[in-house]
N, C-alpha and C positions, 0 to 999 in steps of 0.2 A: 292485793299483790302478795304472793306466797313468799315466806321468809326463806332466805338463802341459807343453806347449811353445807357443811363440808363432809365428804365421804372419802374413804380410802378406796381408790379405784384400781391402781396397778401395784401389784406386789413387787418387791425388790428383784426377785429372779426374772420377772418379765421385763422390767426396766433394764436390767443388766444385759439380758439377751438382746433387746432392741438396739442398744447403743454399741454393744460389742459387734453385732452384725453390721451396723453402719460402718464401723471402722474397718472390719475385716473385708467386707465387700469392696469398699473403696481401695483397700490395699491389694486385693485380688485383681481388680481392674488394672491398677498401676503396674504391678509386677508382671501380669500376664501380657499386657500390651508392650511392655518394655522388653521382656524376654531376656536373652543372654544369661548372664550370671544370676539374674533375679528369678529364673524359672524354678529353682529349688525352693526359694521362699514362697513362690506361687503355690507349689505343691503342699507345703506345710500349712499355708493359710487356708487352702482348700480343705484340708483335713479338719482344721479348726472350725470352719464353717459347717462342715458335715456334722461335727459333734454338737454345735449349737442348734442345728435344725433338729437332730434327734432329741436333744434336750427339750426343745419347744414342743415337739410332737407328744412327748410323754407328759410335759407340763400342761398340755391342752386337755388332759384327762384328770390329772391329780393336782393341778395348781389351784390358785384361789378363784373365787367366783367369776370375775370378768375375764380371766385368762383362759377359761375352759371353752373348748369349741362348741359345746352345747349351749353356751350363753350367747354366742354371736353368729352361729350358723342357722339361718332361718329359711323357711319355705317361700314359695311365690307370693302367698297372701301377705306375709309380713313385708316382703320387698315392695309390694304394691302400696301398702300402707305408708311405708317410708317415702316412696316416690311422690305420694300425694301430700307429704308434709305432716302426717299425723302420727309419726312414730316418736315415742318418748322414752326410749330405753337408755341404759348406761353402757359404757364400754364401746366396743366397735359397733357402729350402725350396720344394718344388713349389707349395704354395698361395701362398706369398709371391711366387713368380715370376709366377703368373697375375695376382696383384694389381698387380704392377709393370706388366705389359703392358696391363692394363685402364686404369690411370691414365695411361700414356703415350698410349694411344689416345684417351681422353677429352680430355686436354690438347691433343693434336694437332687433334682435331675442333673444340674450342673456339677455338683460335687461328686455324684455317682459316676458320671461319664469321665470325670477327671481321674478317677481311680484306675481306669483302664486305658487312659490316653497315652500317647507318645508323640514326641516331636521328631523322632528318628535321628536325633543328634545327641542331646544331653539329658533328656528327661523321659522317664518311663513311670507311669502310675504304679503304685504299690501292688495292684492286682492285675497288672497287664499280662502276667504269665498265665492267667486263667482263661484267656481268650486267644483266638488266632490273631495273626498279624493283620489280616484283612478286617476283622472285627474291631481291633484296636484303632486302625486308621479311620474306620467309619465313625466310631465313637469320638475320636479326636476331632473329626470334622463337625459333628453335632455340638461338641463342647465349644468350639470356636464360634460357630454360628449363633449359639444361644446367648452369647454375651450381649448382643444387640437387642434381643427380645427382653432380657433382664434389665438392660439399661432403660428401655422404653417404659417398662412397668414401674421401675424405681422412680423414674421421672414423673409418671402419673401419680404415684403415691405421694411424692413430695408436693406436687402442685395441689392435690386434693387436700393435703394437710394445711398448706398455706391458705387455700381458699376458705376452709372452715374456720381457721384462726383469724384471718384478717377481714374476710368479707361477711361471714355469718356470725362472727363474734363468739365462736365456740373454740376456745384455746385447747388444741389437742396436744400441744408440745409441753406445756407446763406440767400436766398430770404425768406425762411420761418421764419427767425429770424428778418431780417431788413425790409422786404416787397419789396425790390428793387432788380432788376436784370440787369446786363450788357448784352447787346445783339448787334449783328451786323445785325440783321434782319431789313431792311429799313422800312418795313410796320408795325413793332411792335409798339404798342402804350400803354400808361399807362391805368390801369384799371379805369373804371368810374362807378358811381352808388354806391349803398350800403351805403347811408348816415345815419345820426343819426336817422331819422324817421324809416328807414328800420330796423336798429339795434334794436330800441325800440320795434317795432312790432314783430320781430323774438324772442326777449327776452321774451315778454309778452306771446306769444304762447307757448314757451318752459316752462315758469313758470306755465302756466295753465295746460299744459300736465303733469307736475310733480305733481301738486296738485291733479289732477284726479288719477294719477297712485298711489299716496300715500293714496288713499281711500277717497279723499275729497268729493265724491258724495255718499259714503256709509252712511247708517244710523248708528249712534253711537250704540255700544252694550248696551243692557239693563243693568241697575245697578244690582250688585250682591245682591241676597236676604239677608235681615238682619235676624239674628237669633231671635227667640222669647225671650223676657225678662221674667224671672220668676216673678210671681206676689207675692212677699213677702217683 
């Protein structure tokens, strides 16, 4: 029987991204479905989610080993090996990697449509002025409909995590909390890369993207005309 050893699986930025996204998505659902005075909070939360997704997309190229897309995005042959129970990698398995990319795409779509959305009452996305009223209404409809698709995929993601943890005995939650995983795979090694400079770069790109998404490149609206003062 092979000896169990510990490896560093998930770096701190990946773990922070994961748990912040959990909190923000739950908050976005709550504020969006409640509406009313919470809709402004919903908009700010949407911007934060957009920034997180941009950070994760950048981190997928310059982060540590198992956070990189190239590590868990596989072709059909590897997927077939996994489905036959003969896959022995670390990090996201081939099916889990597809799930991660689908969730990232859905979250990006949802946050982007929210930038142009309107409720015709109290909320307008920061980039609404860039599209016509008809386009804004259309994007608003897509934004509202997509929440149930996202809810479905999030539910599947949670169920798959619990299945692997409780049924297959492969705890996926603990490594996302501690960063470390115990394994008997002799070739498994700790994650490398994704140091402070990479983190600062990804954070700077995400912050710049949020600034642009919040209308940072738009011209400020003209001042409201002042009324004429009676000459007496």
